[in-house]
Structure formats: C-alpha cells, structure tokens
Rosetta silent file (secondary structure, phi, psi, omega in degrees, C-alpha in Angstrom):
SEQUENCE: XXXXXXXXXXXXXXXXXXXXXXXXXXXXXXXXXXXXXXXXXXXXXXXXXXXXXXXXXXXXXXXXXXXXXXXXXXXXXXXXXXXXXXXXXXXXXXXXXXXXXXXXXXXXXXXXXXXXXXXXXXXXXXXXXXXXXXXXXXXXXXXXXXXXXXXXXXXXXXXXXXXXXXXXXXXXXXXXXXXXXXXXXXXXXXXXXXXXXXXXXXXXXXXXXXXXXXXXXXXXXXXXXXXXXXXXXXXXXXXXXXXXXXXXXXXXXXXXXX
SCORE:     score description
SCORE:     0.000 S_00000001
   1 L     0.000  141.112  169.282   58.306   75.552   68.544 S_00000001
   2 L  -102.966  134.666 -172.685   56.024   77.308   66.091 S_00000001
   3 L   -68.720  147.513  177.119   56.927   76.943   62.451 S_00000001
   4 L   -94.626  104.541 -171.601   58.036   80.161   60.661 S_00000001
   5 L  -119.663  142.667  173.467   55.560   80.133   57.736 S_00000001
   6 L  -101.037  -10.601  167.968   54.863   82.680   55.048 S_00000001
   7 L  -156.903  173.438  176.795   51.531   80.948   54.169 S_00000001
   8 L   -59.973  148.078  177.286   49.608   77.932   55.524 S_00000001
   9 E  -127.655  141.259  179.652   51.127   74.479   55.195 S_00000001
  10 E  -111.459  100.170  173.074   48.991   71.291   55.025 S_00000001
  11 E   -79.991  136.735  177.708   50.680   68.222   56.531 S_00000001
  12 E  -146.316  164.387  178.765   48.765   65.143   55.254 S_00000001
  13 E  -144.495  143.123  178.689   48.869   61.324   55.057 S_00000001
  14 E  -113.403  140.797  161.224   47.147   58.847   52.785 S_00000001
  15 E  -109.153  139.058 -171.164   46.045   55.240   53.325 S_00000001
  16 E  -133.432  176.120  179.653   45.653   53.549   49.948 S_00000001
  17 L   -81.126  -14.684 -175.275   44.661   50.279   48.103 S_00000001
  18 L   172.756 -160.713 -175.084   48.353   49.806   47.355 S_00000001
  19 L  -116.976   13.484 -179.086   51.572   51.550   46.248 S_00000001
  20 L   -87.254  112.807 -172.409   51.076   52.046   42.512 S_00000001
  21 L   -59.558  -44.888 -171.322   50.852   55.887   42.020 S_00000001
  22 L   -74.458  -39.377 -166.612   48.889   55.566   38.721 S_00000001
  23 L  -109.957  -25.279 -178.343   46.274   52.750   39.569 S_00000001
  24 L   -76.593  162.107 -171.988   45.817   52.663   43.402 S_00000001
  25 L  -125.159  155.291  177.026   43.254   54.614   45.257 S_00000001
  26 E   -77.756  139.420  175.140   42.900   56.547   48.462 S_00000001
  27 E  -120.416  -14.017  175.092   40.861   54.840   51.287 S_00000001
  28 E  -150.356  139.553  171.421   41.739   57.436   54.049 S_00000001
  29 E  -133.922  138.374  172.100   43.045   61.006   54.041 S_00000001
  30 E  -132.805  130.296 -175.851   44.034   63.127   56.938 S_00000001
  31 E  -122.008  133.991  168.120   45.054   66.845   56.818 S_00000001
  32 E  -118.372  112.016  179.279   46.505   69.042   59.528 S_00000001
  33 E   -90.271  124.638 -177.128   46.406   72.661   58.303 S_00000001
  34 E  -120.144  127.251 -177.998   48.861   74.870   60.192 S_00000001
  35 L   -92.821  164.898  175.235   48.548   78.595   59.746 S_00000001
  36 L   -53.574  -34.902  177.823   51.391   81.259   60.033 S_00000001
  37 L   -85.684    7.981  175.427   49.955   82.354   63.336 S_00000001
  38 L    92.911   -1.527  176.204   50.042   78.835   64.768 S_00000001
  39 L   -72.220  136.563  177.839   46.375   78.079   64.359 S_00000001
  40 E  -110.714  145.189  176.628   45.654   74.443   63.465 S_00000001
  41 E  -141.355  134.765 -175.907   42.772   72.943   61.654 S_00000001
  42 E  -117.407  153.910 -176.955   42.219   69.114   61.014 S_00000001
  43 E  -145.828  120.047  177.087   40.366   67.053   58.378 S_00000001
  44 E  -130.773  133.820  178.623   40.015   63.256   58.368 S_00000001
  45 E  -153.748  134.627  163.618   37.844   61.179   56.065 S_00000001
  46 E   -78.977  151.004 -170.191   37.509   57.611   54.984 S_00000001
  47 L  -136.781  133.655  172.018   37.077   57.104   51.316 S_00000001
  48 L   -80.386  109.962 -170.631   35.481   54.550   49.188 S_00000001
  49 L   -72.831  -10.221 -173.939   38.084   53.655   46.567 S_00000001
  50 L    63.203   12.305  171.022   35.509   51.921   44.269 S_00000001
  51 L  -137.346  159.008 -178.186   37.894   49.039   43.909 S_00000001
  52 L   -67.208  138.838  175.833   38.615   46.166   46.273 S_00000001
  53 L   -85.576  125.076  170.750   41.322   46.673   49.009 S_00000001
  54 L   -54.183  141.330 -175.308   43.650   43.733   48.920 S_00000001
  55 H   -56.040  -43.553  179.803   43.666   41.603   52.109 S_00000001
  56 H   -62.718  -28.170  173.736   47.485   42.111   52.484 S_00000001
  57 H   -75.866  -36.140  176.197   46.981   45.833   52.355 S_00000001
  58 H   -56.421  -37.266 -178.186   44.140   45.665   54.940 S_00000001
  59 H   -68.223  -26.271 -179.329   46.674   43.944   57.245 S_00000001
  60 H   -79.258  -57.539 -178.999   48.904   47.030   57.010 S_00000001
  61 H  -101.333   -1.976  171.646   46.467   49.867   57.703 S_00000001
  62 L    79.196   15.076 -179.918   43.460   47.958   59.203 S_00000001
  63 L  -108.863  118.618 -178.403   40.883   49.386   56.630 S_00000001
  64 L  -102.052  170.226  179.047   38.647   46.756   54.884 S_00000001
  65 H   -60.970  -44.145 -175.544   36.103   46.868   52.110 S_00000001
  66 H   -60.031  -33.492 -179.832   33.331   46.695   54.761 S_00000001
  67 H   -64.648  -32.121 -175.859   34.817   49.680   56.527 S_00000001
  68 H  -111.571    9.754 -173.777   34.471   52.041   53.558 S_00000001
  69 L   -59.233  -40.118 -178.352   31.323   50.547   51.953 S_00000001
  70 L  -101.294   13.481 -176.633   29.220   53.549   52.910 S_00000001
  71 L   -83.957  160.023  175.092   32.023   56.243   52.734 S_00000001
  72 L   -71.217  145.339  169.266   32.060   58.924   50.058 S_00000001
  73 L   -64.202  164.852  176.726   34.187   58.398   46.884 S_00000001
  74 H   -61.567  -42.873  179.903   37.171   60.703   46.448 S_00000001
  75 H   -55.895  -32.072 -177.070   35.299   62.591   43.756 S_00000001
  76 H   -68.012  -32.442 -173.390   32.596   63.292   46.392 S_00000001
  77 H  -114.841    6.584 -177.581   35.011   65.083   48.622 S_00000001
  78 H   -57.090  -40.484 -173.075   37.597   66.298   46.126 S_00000001
  79 H   -69.189  -41.759 -177.951   36.337   69.970   46.069 S_00000001
  80 H   -69.963  -31.213  179.422   36.424   70.204   49.863 S_00000001
  81 H   -70.947  -47.836 -177.098   39.907   68.623   50.123 S_00000001
  82 H   -54.581  -53.313 -175.232   41.060   71.096   47.281 S_00000001
  83 H   -57.658  -28.802 -176.938   39.587   74.111   49.219 S_00000001
  84 H   -86.167  -27.676 -176.669   41.566   73.180   52.387 S_00000001
  85 H   -93.665  -20.504  179.560   44.907   72.712   50.578 S_00000001
  86 L   -45.574  130.866  173.588   44.439   75.591   48.045 S_00000001
  87 L    69.123   20.853  177.378   47.144   78.295   48.333 S_00000001
  88 L  -119.544  158.970  164.046   49.031   76.223   50.864 S_00000001
  89 E   -75.764  167.570  179.309   52.343   74.394   51.039 S_00000001
  90 E  -129.860  146.010  179.502   52.197   70.681   51.649 S_00000001
  91 E  -141.279  151.248  178.018   54.124   68.512   54.022 S_00000001
  92 E  -174.517 -166.535 -179.725   54.282   64.879   54.830 S_00000001
  93 L  -117.465  109.653 -168.607   56.413   61.750   55.315 S_00000001
  94 L    66.599   25.730 -175.022   57.521   60.334   51.995 S_00000001
  95 H   -73.123  -33.236 -179.448   55.005   62.732   50.516 S_00000001
  96 H   -65.468  -31.807 -177.822   57.110   63.842   47.527 S_00000001
  97 H   -97.095  -15.515 -179.480   57.484   60.333   46.249 S_00000001
  98 H  -136.997  -60.135 -171.236   54.077   58.941   47.103 S_00000001
  99 H   -65.142  -42.057  178.788   51.344   60.868   48.928 S_00000001
 100 H   -69.031  -42.283  170.466   51.483   64.022   46.695 S_00000001
 101 H   -58.162  -41.359 -176.985   51.572   62.024   43.343 S_00000001
 102 H   -69.971  -38.924  174.572   48.705   59.844   44.411 S_00000001
 103 H   -60.030  -40.242  179.434   46.666   62.961   45.626 S_00000001
 104 H   -61.674  -42.216  178.976   47.372   64.549   42.281 S_00000001
 105 H   -58.441  -44.427 -178.778   46.123   61.483   40.395 S_00000001
 106 H   -69.189  -43.121  170.760   42.914   61.474   42.418 S_00000001
 107 H   -52.284  -53.866  179.184   42.336   65.131   41.870 S_00000001
 108 H   -63.878  -40.732  171.584   42.743   64.935   38.210 S_00000001
 109 H   -57.983  -32.341  179.423   40.411   61.864   37.990 S_00000001
 110 L   -86.653    6.218  179.821   37.945   64.002   39.834 S_00000001
 111 L    58.085   42.428  161.605   38.388   66.787   37.219 S_00000001
 112 L   -96.902  129.851 -177.050   40.007   69.190   39.786 S_00000001
 113 L   -78.565   63.987 -179.264   42.837   71.099   38.134 S_00000001
 114 L   -71.640  128.631 -178.124   45.431   70.308   40.775 S_00000001
 115 L  -145.247  138.207 -174.687   48.894   71.994   40.272 S_00000001
 116 L  -102.984   13.967 -175.189   51.909   72.173   42.423 S_00000001
 117 L   -68.095  -27.997 -179.939   53.641   75.205   40.577 S_00000001
 118 L  -110.006   21.620 -177.829   52.803   77.612   43.369 S_00000001
 119 L  -121.551  137.702  165.776   53.121   75.151   46.232 S_00000001
 120 L   -92.944  157.799  179.798   56.306   74.140   48.098 S_00000001
 121 E  -136.356  119.470  178.608   56.564   70.685   49.507 S_00000001
 122 E  -104.717  110.422 -178.784   58.417   69.617   52.676 S_00000001
 123 E   -97.754  106.968 -177.470   59.105   65.903   52.960 S_00000001
 124 H   -67.054  -30.609  174.912   60.000   65.140   56.554 S_00000001
 125 H   -59.327  -39.523 -179.378   61.146   61.683   55.671 S_00000001
 126 H   -64.003  -39.479  178.714   63.869   63.091   53.444 S_00000001
 127 H   -63.719  -46.813  177.144   65.007   65.432   56.194 S_00000001
 128 H   -57.564  -49.541 -179.161   65.091   62.357   58.553 S_00000001
 129 H   -62.091  -35.009  174.418   66.865   60.222   56.196 S_00000001
 130 H   -65.832  -28.785 -171.887   69.540   62.791   55.522 S_00000001
 131 H  -103.718  -35.021 -172.241   70.057   63.162   59.239 S_00000001
 132 L  -134.054  -13.748 -178.612   69.334   59.765   60.777 S_00000001
 133 L    53.661   67.889  177.226   68.177   57.002   58.236 S_00000001
 134 L  -136.485 -174.832  175.555   65.081   55.664   60.181 S_00000001
 135 L   -98.874  176.633 -175.331   61.339   55.066   59.757 S_00000001
 136 H   -68.923  -41.900 -179.513   58.460   57.320   60.954 S_00000001
 137 H   -61.154  -49.512  177.075   57.961   55.210   64.201 S_00000001
 138 H   -53.726  -44.402 -175.730   61.637   55.356   64.806 S_00000001
 139 H   -67.459  -37.300  177.937   61.755   59.072   64.039 S_00000001
 140 H   -65.175  -44.341  178.642   58.889   59.758   66.524 S_00000001
 141 H   -69.365  -35.188 -176.699   60.580   57.876   69.298 S_00000001
 142 H   -67.323  -52.269 -174.163   64.056   59.424   68.356 S_00000001
 143 H   -81.813  -41.112 -165.220   62.854   63.094   68.050 S_00000001
 144 H  -112.701   -4.059 -178.593   59.865   63.159   70.341 S_00000001
 145 L    54.646   41.025  174.592   60.574   60.301   72.829 S_00000001
 146 L  -130.678  152.800  171.211   57.149   58.908   72.256 S_00000001
 147 L   -87.001  138.260 -178.937   55.863   55.564   70.836 S_00000001
 148 L   -82.568   98.281  175.390   53.751   55.952   67.760 S_00000001
 149 L   -84.676  155.138 -170.792   50.519   54.400   68.630 S_00000001
 150 L    50.660   43.551  176.606   48.098   53.416   65.836 S_00000001
 151 L   -60.352  142.322 -169.093   50.848   53.553   63.310 S_00000001
 152 L    71.361   15.000  155.827   49.434   53.426   59.722 S_00000001
 153 L   -91.248  130.771 -172.114   46.398   55.316   60.733 S_00000001
 154 H   -59.518  -38.020  179.285   46.381   58.328   58.583 S_00000001
 155 H   -63.872  -51.068  177.845   45.552   60.702   61.463 S_00000001
 156 H   -53.536  -45.175 -167.218   48.186   59.294   63.829 S_00000001
 157 H   -76.814  -35.032  176.507   50.968   59.372   61.103 S_00000001
 158 H   -61.709  -52.516  177.101   49.908   62.919   60.170 S_00000001
 159 H   -62.197  -34.484 -177.188   50.179   64.256   63.655 S_00000001
 160 H   -69.910  -47.256  175.454   53.292   62.445   64.279 S_00000001
 161 H   -55.078  -39.570 -177.308   54.918   63.940   61.089 S_00000001
 162 H   -71.849  -40.141  178.550   54.092   67.496   62.209 S_00000001
 163 H   -61.336  -48.450  175.218   55.599   66.823   65.653 S_00000001
 164 H   -50.037  -55.841  175.975   58.671   65.333   64.091 S_00000001
 165 H   -48.102  -50.236 -177.898   59.354   68.381   61.934 S_00000001
 166 H   -61.698  -36.901  175.569   59.139   70.641   64.866 S_00000001
 167 H   -67.582  -35.799  179.662   61.509   68.402   66.765 S_00000001
 168 H   -68.476  -41.407  178.623   63.957   68.304   63.896 S_00000001
 169 H   -65.895  -29.239  179.431   64.026   72.122   63.902 S_00000001
 170 H   -75.421  -34.424 -172.143   64.753   72.181   67.577 S_00000001
 171 H   -78.387  -40.827 -169.676   67.539   69.586   67.162 S_00000001
 172 L  -109.805  115.416 -178.293   69.466   70.702   64.127 S_00000001
 173 L   -65.136  -28.319  179.370   71.012   74.136   64.031 S_00000001
 174 L   -73.393  -14.388  178.862   71.508   73.901   60.254 S_00000001
 175 L   -85.228  118.493  175.699   67.858   73.528   59.580 S_00000001
 176 L   -80.362  140.252  178.204   66.311   76.878   58.939 S_00000001
 177 L   -83.128   70.537 -176.076   62.715   77.475   60.268 S_00000001
 178 L  -150.565  126.991 -170.701   61.528   78.578   56.808 S_00000001
 179 H   -63.712  -30.336  179.099   59.246   76.698   54.564 S_00000001
 180 H   -67.891  -46.011  175.701   61.210   77.590   51.452 S_00000001
 181 H   -60.646  -55.056 -177.487   64.441   76.203   52.930 S_00000001
 182 H   -54.800  -45.611  177.882   62.827   73.084   54.255 S_00000001
 183 H   -59.746  -43.034  176.017   61.203   72.368   50.857 S_00000001
 184 H   -63.667  -51.372 -172.176   64.591   72.746   49.129 S_00000001
 185 H   -60.240  -40.129 -174.798   66.416   70.648   51.812 S_00000001
 186 L   -90.496    1.200  170.846   63.794   67.779   51.597 S_00000001
 187 L   -85.153  157.006  172.709   63.724   67.530   47.889 S_00000001
 188 L   -95.418 -134.170  172.400   65.505   65.110   45.706 S_00000001
 189 L   -61.289  155.238  179.329   66.084   65.722   42.093 S_00000001
 190 L   -79.758  102.985  177.706   64.167   68.650   40.504 S_00000001
 191 E   -97.473  142.221  178.570   61.188   66.852   38.907 S_00000001
 192 L   -89.696  -26.122  169.987   58.775   68.687   36.648 S_00000001
 193 L  -112.642 -174.569 -178.716   56.212   65.999   37.375 S_00000001
 194 L   -90.655  -33.104 -174.827   55.828   63.921   40.540 S_00000001
 195 L   -76.733   -8.461  178.211   56.738   60.460   39.251 S_00000001
 196 L    90.376    8.321  179.284   60.166   61.585   37.993 S_00000001
 197 L   -73.295  -25.947 -176.456   59.603   60.975   34.212 S_00000001
 198 E  -128.638  116.158 -178.110   60.410   64.611   33.476 S_00000001
 199 E  -109.529  167.435  174.900   63.370   66.275   35.146 S_00000001
 200 E  -102.777  133.656  173.584   64.879   69.774   34.967 S_00000001
 201 L   -76.380 -176.677  177.189   68.580   69.970   33.588 S_00000001
 202 L   -62.646  -20.055  173.210   71.122   72.361   35.038 S_00000001
 203 L   -93.026    3.657  178.566   69.510   75.152   32.998 S_00000001
 204 L    77.297   26.664 -176.539   66.142   74.434   34.429 S_00000001
 205 L  -103.997  137.157 -176.967   64.815   73.063   31.095 S_00000001
 206 E   -67.426  136.818  177.411   62.570   69.896   31.133 S_00000001
 207 E  -134.711  150.411  170.204   64.197   66.619   29.913 S_00000001
 208 E   -77.295  146.743 -178.887   63.045   63.046   29.818 S_00000001
 209 L  -104.359    8.204 -179.022   64.415   60.780   32.440 S_00000001
 210 L  -153.502  166.730  168.919   63.742   57.455   30.834 S_00000001
 211 H    66.938 -163.588 -169.205   63.600   55.263   27.689 S_00000001
 212 H   -65.887  -13.929  179.193   65.275   56.119   24.327 S_00000001
 213 H  -113.124   26.712 -176.738   65.071   59.828   24.891 S_00000001
 214 E   -55.869  130.191  175.708   66.541   59.879   28.300 S_00000001
 215 L    87.215  -16.174  179.191   68.374   63.159   28.873 S_00000001
 216 L   -86.948  156.241 -178.603   66.964   64.888   25.874 S_00000001
 217 E   -68.255  135.826  176.086   64.885   68.152   25.905 S_00000001
 218 H   -62.168  -45.960 -170.461   61.220   67.427   25.941 S_00000001
 219 H   -62.793  -34.363  173.463   60.397   70.258   23.635 S_00000001
 220 H   -60.363  -50.002  174.771   62.987   69.012   21.106 S_00000001
 221 H   -55.597  -50.420 -176.048   61.708   65.462   21.199 S_00000001
 222 H   -64.523  -33.580  176.922   58.069   66.563   20.819 S_00000001
 223 H   -67.439  -52.362 -170.942   59.067   68.837   17.854 S_00000001
 224 H   -85.176  -21.703  177.773   61.011   66.289   16.006 S_00000001
 225 L  -137.579   81.131 -178.162   58.969   63.168   16.784 S_00000001
 226 L   -59.126  -31.119 -175.555   55.325   64.377   17.206 S_00000001
 227 H   -68.445  -23.133 -176.044   53.961   60.885   17.314 S_00000001
 228 H   -72.122  -29.688  175.232   55.742   60.253   20.556 S_00000001
 229 H   -59.044  -51.700  177.411   53.486   62.812   22.360 S_00000001
 230 H   -62.797  -28.920  174.294   50.432   60.801   21.364 S_00000001
 231 H   -69.841  -39.703 -178.535   52.022   57.587   22.484 S_00000001
 232 H   -59.814  -45.237 -175.539   52.833   59.193   25.855 S_00000001
 233 H   -67.660  -33.320  177.892   49.229   60.397   26.288 S_00000001
 234 H   -92.274  -10.712  178.207   47.839   56.885   25.580 S_00000001
 235 L   -80.731  173.370 -176.318   50.360   54.968   27.573 S_00000001
 236 L   -77.637   61.385  174.174   50.074   54.051   31.301 S_00000001
 237 L  -102.372  159.125  177.380   51.650   57.194   32.649 S_00000001
 238 L   -59.640  145.168  177.141   50.348   59.215   35.587 S_00000001
 239 H   -52.159  -49.752 -177.313   47.615   61.843   34.753 S_00000001
 240 H   -56.985  -45.412 -178.810   49.917   64.603   36.234 S_00000001
 241 H   -61.061  -34.882  178.773   52.808   63.602   33.975 S_00000001
 242 H   -69.589  -39.323  177.243   50.491   63.867   30.969 S_00000001
 243 H   -54.390  -42.997 -175.437   49.274   67.358   32.265 S_00000001
 244 H   -70.570  -40.419 -177.176   52.872   68.522   32.455 S_00000001
 245 H   -71.159  -35.800  174.228   53.774   67.233   29.001 S_00000001
 246 H   -59.526  -43.774 -177.282   50.623   68.934   27.554 S_00000001
 247 H   -64.605  -42.260 -179.044   51.577   72.235   29.240 S_00000001
 248 H   -62.754  -49.767  178.785   55.158   71.909   27.858 S_00000001
 249 H   -56.549  -45.210  179.524   53.722   71.332   24.317 S_00000001
 250 H   -64.800  -38.507  176.755   51.300   74.178   24.522 S_00000001
 251 H   -68.671  -38.259  176.702   53.996   76.554   25.759 S_00000001
 252 H   -65.118  -41.640  171.148   56.348   75.544   22.903 S_00000001
 253 H   -59.843  -44.693  177.514   53.452   76.186   20.430 S_00000001
 254 H   -69.021  -29.901  178.258   52.647   79.510   21.753 S_00000001
 255 H   -68.242  -33.605  179.233   56.328   80.529   21.762 S_00000001
 256 H   -71.242  -34.406  177.292   56.376   79.737   17.994 S_00000001
 257 H   -68.611  -26.975 -172.552   53.354   82.017   17.437 S_00000001
 258 L   -86.730    0.000    0.000   54.789   84.922   19.374 S_00000001
C-alpha cells in the first residue's frame, strides 16, 4: 500500500545515551523519507554524543564509546538533517513522547531553529497501543508476520515502523490513509511543547500543566508574575519548552502594542 500523502513524511528513529529528553544525546539517527509519489530516500548516521554512553545503554542498542569515537557530532550533521526533514511531516514509534523532543533539543543546541508548527506527527506506537497494546517487535510480527532482526538498530526500527503503519492501514478500515487523520489519531493531549509542560485548553489557549500554576493560562501567569518567566528560562526545562514560552511572551507583548 502506498501512503496517501499531501507532502513528504520522514519516518525516523534515534538511539541515544539514555531516556532523559533534556540531557541525553543522540548516538545514531536513521531517517526514511517517503514522498507523495512513493519515492523513498534513506539517511543513517552514527553520532558522537560528546558524553560517555553508559554501559547499560550500550547493552540495549549495541553502540559503545569506541564505535562513535570518530563519528561527527550532531552539530556537524544538524544542517543536513534539517534539510532532509524540512517541510515534511514526521513519523516514528513513540516519536511524539521521545524521538521528536530529543531531536528538537539537539537541533536547538546546534542553533538550528527547529519548529513543529507546520509539521504533523504520526506516532505509530500510539495507533498500535490503541488497537493492540504491544511493542514494536510484537507489532512487526503481528502486522507484517516478520521477526524484527537487529531490534534497537535505528535503521531496522525505522524500516519496521514504516512497514507497520502501512499494514495498520490495510488492517483497520477505520483508519484513513491521510497524514492529517493519522497525526490526529496518534496524538495524545494537545501539547504546545513536546514535553507536555504547556498544554492547550478546550479553547486552544496555552496553559501550564504542572506546579503551582497548573491549569492557569500562560499569558496570565507571565503577566501577573513576570519573575516566573525568568525562573523557567533558568531552570532545567527542555530548550523547546523555553522556546515556546518565549514565543508566547513575545506574542502577548506584541498584542499589547497593537
């Protein structure tokens, strides 16, 4: 089955130094770019994270410090990665909660102005969990009747994710072969940032989802308690969350001037 796309979509997977969105680094990235006409383009790179890979993490994905000692840093490849995914939608397995937030942090650390506002994201894991409640290896066996060789290799996981999505579309009549529908179906709560610190309320306005201001409008909190904004920028929040907060503050400031 060919996906019904209105623009290219980049399925991707990351292997990292750990699972902390803010502090951990990419050690391998693989991208499968699928065009509306069905053309496919692949990109896979090992990355030197510039920090040690914990031994317990190496046991999971098989990548050691020695393997990436001579590899480029993410900053070295950030512009070519950005050029590949620019103006595309994104797809992955648990990508909304992990891969996209980590990629955004790496991009912003590399001074690439990464923004998802014109991108849709399709999380194949969410579709799978809503339908079957399994893991990627089980999903690959269930939907494609194949064993996932080299699991936790970024390239193998990326290709398997793409095949699973196509098989899901074949299996479930209620799934529409449309990137907008799939992005909506595979989303959780509507987050303004990736980490879920800022969510949209029923009116589509940004609110804090944590702490003493949970449920309050971001613009109101920043207006009444300006010192809170400074604290947020200096605290250990993801760079993308800080980028979103800054954009909200600037938008409110411009609205006052107009």
